[in-house]
N, C-alpha and C positions, 0 to 999 in steps of 0.2 A: 650679631652675625647677619650678613647679607648673603642670601643663597645665590649660587650660580648653578650651572649645569653640573651635576655631581655624579660620581661613580657610585655604584651600589656599595653600601657599607656593610661590614660584617655584623653579626649579632652583637648586642650590647653585652658588657661585662655583667656578672652577677655582683651588683654593687652593695656595699654595706649601707643600710638605711639608718636613720636616727634610731637609737636604741641599741646600737652595736656595742661591742665589748670595749673598744678603744676609741680615743679621739686623737688623731695625729696632730702634733703641735708643730713639727718642723721636719722638712726633708733636706738632705744635702746629697745631690747627685753628681758623681764624678764620672765623666764619659770620655772614653778614648775613641777617636774617629780616625779613619785611614782612607787614603785614596786607592789602596790595593784590595780592599774588601768592603762589603756592605755590613759586615759584622761589627757590632759595637761591643766594647768592653766596659761594663758598668759596675760602680760601687755606690750603694745607696746607704746612707745613714738616716734612720727613721726614729725620731723621738716622739713618744706618745704618752698619753695619760690613760690609765686603766679606769674604765667606767663601772665595771662589775668584776668580781673575782674570776680570773681566767688562768689557765695553765698553758694555753696555746693561743696565738694570735694569727689572723689571716689577712692577706693582702691580695689585691687583684694583680695578676701577672700572667701574660700570655704563655701558655704551656705548649711547646711544639707537639707533644704527643697527643694533645687533645684534638687536634685537627688532622694530623697527618697519618695517624695509625702507626707511626714509627716511634722508637724510643727517643727520648729527649737527646738532642745532639746528634741524631742520625743524619744520614745523607739522603737526598732525593735521588731519583733515577738518573738525573743528569750530573750527579756528583756535588751539587750545591748544597749548602747547609739548609736544613728545614727551617722555615721561618718560625720565630718564637724565641723566648728567653730561657736559658738553661742556668739554674742557680748552682754555684759550686760551693758556697759556704754561707752560713749565718752565724754571727757571733754577738755576744753581749760582754762588753768590757774585756775583749780578747778571749773569752771562753766560747768554745764551739757549741752551737745549739743544734738539736735535731730539727730537720725540716723535711717537707715533702711538697711536691707539685702535683696538683690534681685539678682537672676541669678548669683550667685558666685561673687557678688560685695557688698562692704560696702560703703554706701553713708552717709556722715556726713555733716549736715547743720552747717555752721559757725554762730557765734553770730551776724555777720553783713557781708555785702559784702566786700570782700577783693580786693584791687586794685593791678594792676601789680606791682611787685617788693616787695610787703609786705611779711614778713616772719611770719609763724605761727608754733605752736607746739601743737599738739593735742595728747591726751592719750586715748588709747582704752583698755578696759578690755574684755577678752573673754576666753572661755574654750571649749574643745571638744576633740574628738578622730580624729586624722589626717587620712583622706582617702588616702593620698599619700604624698610624699615629705619629710616626717619625719617618718622613719621606726622604729617601736617599735616591737621587737621580740627577737629571740635568735640567737646567733652566732653558729659557727660550733662545738663549745664545749658545747652547750646547755645552755649557760649563757645569761642572759637578756642584751640587748643592745638598744641604741637609736641613730639613725644616720640620719642626714639630707641627702637628695638625690634630690636636687632642679632642676637639669638640665632637660629640658630647661626652663620651666615656671611652675614648680610645687611647688614653695615656697608658693604660695597663699593657698595651702591646709592646712597650719599650721601657716602662718604669714600674717598679713594685710600689703600688699606691692603694689608697682607698679611693676608688675611681667613681666618686659620687659628689655632687655639688654641696651636700650637707656637711662634708668634712673638709674644712678649709685649714690651711697651714702655711707658715712661712716656708721659703724655699731658697736654696742656693744651687746654681748650676756651675760646675767647674769643668770646662770642656778643653780637652787636649786634642789638637788637630794640626794638620800641616800649616805652617806659618804663612802660606800665601792666602789663607782665608781670614776673614774677619768674623767675629762671633758677637751676636746680639742675643740677649736673654732677659728673662724676667728680673726686675729689680734694678738696683743701682750698680754701676761698675765698681768692682773691687780692685782688680789688678790684671795685668797681662804680662806673662813671663816667657821669654824666649828660652827654649830648651835645646838640648843637643839634637842632632839629626834633623834639623829643619822643622821642629815642632814648636808649638806655642800653647801655653796653658792660660786660659782666660776664665775669670770668675765674675759672676754677677750674683747679687743677693737681694731678695725682697724681704723687707721687714714687715710688710703688710701681709696678713694671711689671705690666701686666695684658693680657689678651687682648682683641681687638676685640669678641668676643661679649659682653663685660660692660662696655664703655665706654658712658657714659650722658650724655644731655642731656635736660632737661625744661624747657619754656617754657610758662607758663600764669599765670593769676591764682591765687596760692597764699596760704594762711596758713602761715607758717613758725613752728613751735613747738619750742623747745628743751625736751626732756623731762628730760634728766639728763646728767651727765657720768659715764661709767663708766671708771674708771682713766684719766682724762684725755682720753677720747674723747667728743665730743658725740654724743648720740643725739637725732635730730630727727624731727619729723613734718611733712610737706608735704602739705596737703590743700586742696581747693577751698574758697573762703570759705563757700559755701552748705552745705558738709558739715563745718564746723568741729567742732561738738559730737560728732556721730556718729563723725567721723574720729579725733578725739583719744581717744575711748573705744576704738575698734577697735585703734588702734596702741599703746595704753597698755602692753601687755606687752613692748614693744621693749627697754627697759633691762634688765629681768629676764632675757630670753632671751639677750641679748648677754653679760651678766655670768656666767650659768650656763655658757655655752660657753667663755668665757675661763678659768674655773676648771678645766675639764676638759681643754681642748685646747691652751691657750697664748694668748699675747697676740693681741688682735684686730689684723688686719693693715692697716687703712686709717685715713685721717685722720678719718673721721666715719662714722656710720651714719644715713642718711636713709631713712625709710620714706615712699614717695611714692605718692600716688593718681594714677593715669594711665589712659591709654586703651590700654595694652598688650593684645595679643591673648591673652596668657597669664594664668593665674590669678595668678602672681607671676613676676617675672624678677629674678634675683639679680645685677644690675649691681653692680660692685665699689663698696662703700660707699654705694650708692644703689639700694635695692631698689624696683622698680616693681611696683605691685599693680594689678590690674584695678579700675577705678573703682567698681564695684558691690560689691566685697568688703567695704567698710565697713558694708554693710547685712546681712551674712550673719548669720543667726540662730545664736546660740551663740558668736559671735565668731570671730576668725581667729588665735588664738594658735598653733595648729598650723601654719598657713600661714606665719606670721612665723618660727616656729622653723625650718621647712624652708629658707626663703630666707636667714635669717641663718646657718644652718649652712653654706650654700654659700660664705660669705665665707672660711671656712677651706678648704673642699674644693670645688673647682670654680673658685674665683676666685684665692685665694692659691696653692694647689696645683692646677694645671690639668692635665687629661688631655693627654698628648702627641699624641694623635690620636683621631679619633672612635670607633674601636672600644672605647676605654677610657672612654667617657662614664659608665660605672657608678661610676667613681671620684668622680664628681660627684653624680649623681642618687641612686645607691644610698646613698652616705654621708649625704646630706641627709635621705633618707627614714628611715634608721635612727636618725640623731641626733635627729630629731623625736620618735620613740618614746622614746628615752632621756631627752630633755628632759621629756617628760610624766611619765616615771617619777620622775625626780629632783625634779620639782615637785609631783606629785600622788600618787605611789605606784605600786607594782608593778601594780596592777590596770589602771591606764590604759595602761601599757606592754603588757600582755597583750592588751587590747582592740585596740590599734593593730596589733600583730603578727598577731593573728587575722584582722583585716580584710585585712592584706597577704597572708596565706596564702590567703584566699579568692580574691583577685584573681589570684594566681599560678596556683592550680589551675584556675581558669576559663580563663586564657590558655594553659595547657598543652594544653587541648582545642582551642583556636582555632588555635594555631601549635605543633604538637607537635615540630617539628624546629628551632625557634629556640633560640639560645644567648645568653648575656649578652655574651660577647666574640667577635664574628664575625671571620673572617679579613680581610674588607674591608667597607667601607661606602660604597656609591655616593652615598647621600644621608643625612646625619646625622639628618634628621628622622624617618627610618624606624626609628631606634633607640628612639624614645620609646614604650616599651611597659612593661607590668608586669615585663619582664625586668630592665631597668636601674633601675627604681624599687623595686618590692616584692620581687622575687626577689633582687636584689642586696642589699637590706636584710637579708634572711634569711641570705644568705651571710656578711655581717658578724656577724650574731648567732651563727651556727654556728661561725664562727672564734673568737669570744669564748668560746663553750663549749668549743672544742677546746683553746685555749691557756691559758685561765683569765682571770678578770676583770682582775687586776692587770697581767698581761702584755699583754693586749689594749690597755688604755688607755695603757700605756707605749709600745707600738708605734704607736698612733695619734698620740701626742704627738711621738714621734721622726720619724715620717713627715712630719708638718706642719713640724717644725723643719728637716728636711733638705731639703725641696723647696719651702719657702715662696718665693714670688715666681718660681717656676720651673714646670717641667713634670714629670710622672711618668707612667709606664706601669703596667700591671698587674704586670709583672715587678718594677718598682721597689718597689711596695707589698708584694708577696710577699717580696722580699728583706729588707725592714725587719722584717716579722713573723717571718721565720725567724731573723733576728738577735736579736730581742727574746725569742723563745721558746727559742732554742737547738735548734730542731728543723727537720727537713726538711718542708716543707709543699707541695711541688710537687704531690703527689697530691691534696691538698685543692683547690687552685685549679684544677687541670686538670678534675676531675670536676664541680665546681660552676659554673665559668665557661665552659667550652668544650664541654660535653656538654649535650644537650637533656633536657627533662623533669625529673621529680622521682622519688625512690625510691618504688617500689611494693612493699610488703612484705606477705606473707601469713604470719602468725605462728600456729603451732599449739603447744599445750602440754598436758602431762598431769602429774599428781602421782604420783610413785613412792613409795608408803608404805614400801617396804623401805629405801630410801636417804634418805627424807624430803627429797626434792628435786623441784623443778619442772624437768621436762625440756622444753626449747624447741627448736623448729625454725623458723628464719627463712628464707623463700624470697623471692628478689627476682624480680619478674615483669616489670618494665619493660625497655625496650630498652637502658637504661644500667645497668650494674652498679656500685654505689657501695661505698665503704668508709665504714662508719658506726659511731660509738660509741653504741650503743643502750642507754639506761637502761631497766630493767625493775623494777617495784615490785609485789611480791606483797602483797595486802591480806588479812589474816586475819579470821576471824569476830569476834574480839574487838577489832578496830580496829587492832591492831598492823600494822606494815608492815616488810617486808624488801626491801632494794634491792640490785640487782646491775647489772653492765654486761656487755653482749654486744658483742664486737667483730665486727661483721658484715662479712664479706668473701666475695666470690664469690656464686654463684647460690644456694647453700644453706649455712647455718651452724647448727650444733648447739651447745647450751650447757646448763649445769645451774645451778640456783640453790637452795642449801640453805635450807630453811625449817623452823620448828618444828612446823608443822601444815599441813593442807590449806588452800590459799588459797581465799578466797571469789571473788576475781577478780584479774586482772593489769592493772596500769596501764602503758601503754607511753609512754615519754618524758614522765614526769609533770611535769617542769619546763619543758617546751616548748622544747627546744633544737634540734629537727630539723624541717626542712621535708620532709614526706613524706605519702604515702597509705599506710594500713595497715588490715588486718583482723586480729582476734584470735579464735581459736576453741579451746575446750577439747576435747580428744579422749581 
């Protein structure tokens, strides 16, 4: 996800964390949309596996009474329906079940207690006006549109779900809407059927399990353009008809981006890649197989290739391999940020990579001053939206870069591919990623992940040096000044008067480290970290 200027978001749902009573296996959502009202009519079939004996199961679903003080289905003072979803029935194999809505939760009593391992499929009928998560309004051309905008846990405003990234499921969307709209949604196209009264029913289905945060539906007047097939996967552009020319140009890099990441990371995980112009509040939103972009992005001067790379990288990391819980969101955002820089290097050369990482460094150092005690992986996250900072984007990208420098280029990319293969279609934590990298490198890396992910700030080094003519050596002293003491492999390059260079490495540990570098003559200057592998602040002084 690429952040843009965003509106204030409502409080997060009470999500079911690992250890919950059920594991959702499949959703089928049937949604009826209209031009006469913003109310949606929904039918949800939810198949799940029972994890421990239960007589009642719960789902996240926005309850109108929770926020309005009115009874569910009541009217506001202006006569409009109160935002929220009102459930009319819950059934199991045609048998009515007891249910209740309370505190933005739907509780359904089963016909009997279900034991661990049993599978059930219940159906829920509901209707209402979405308070969030499914945006019904007009696009920049004044035309009516409907767009899902679920990240991070806003699907429950319009769908009965387990609204947490740890519970991934396959999903089908069956949308009935006026026939003058086109419908794009998660998964592969199944069918479109013209009905009576100018309506059309369109179905899409994903066979790959995904988290609710990246389930997608878009309903609007679109131009659907097939750009290319990349290893058998269609890459498409969906743009408003008025923006056809500018939109096709803006999204032209899509096939190249996807193909580049496939060669480096492994097979693309979904049935299609659709780059879609939408009214999302984000700059880009990495819905699985359906990236939603802010509608004005197509006009961006200089193009949006970097934005496309960021969102497409998420298809591997964030979507196919999903963080097990919100404190580990750097496994999504940091990966996409770093892979964007790598894509620019692979496509345009090392200088573009350095420019991207230098901008990231500037953002990190600025944020250290704003929030000196913040870390990439906190102990707990009361609201996942508060994680969206340079920590999980730019600093996390630098952590991956430093890891690459620590273990070596070949080992790093081997580890990235192994991590993707092992956790594809599932969830992973920071510990899972660290274990893969330790396996790939054959080294213990606990110290690396601990200092960079769970400690605040960045290294602050004061480097003093002098040339000892008697030994023909540069004598260095490296002092760490910050509140966090790091273990660092610090490359030092002595530049001689005749242009020759001599390079050495100083293993910085503790508050003060002394080292020597043999050189054939007095250096003109020292270059610290000449290849740009470390995120740090430093000063260098000859004494």
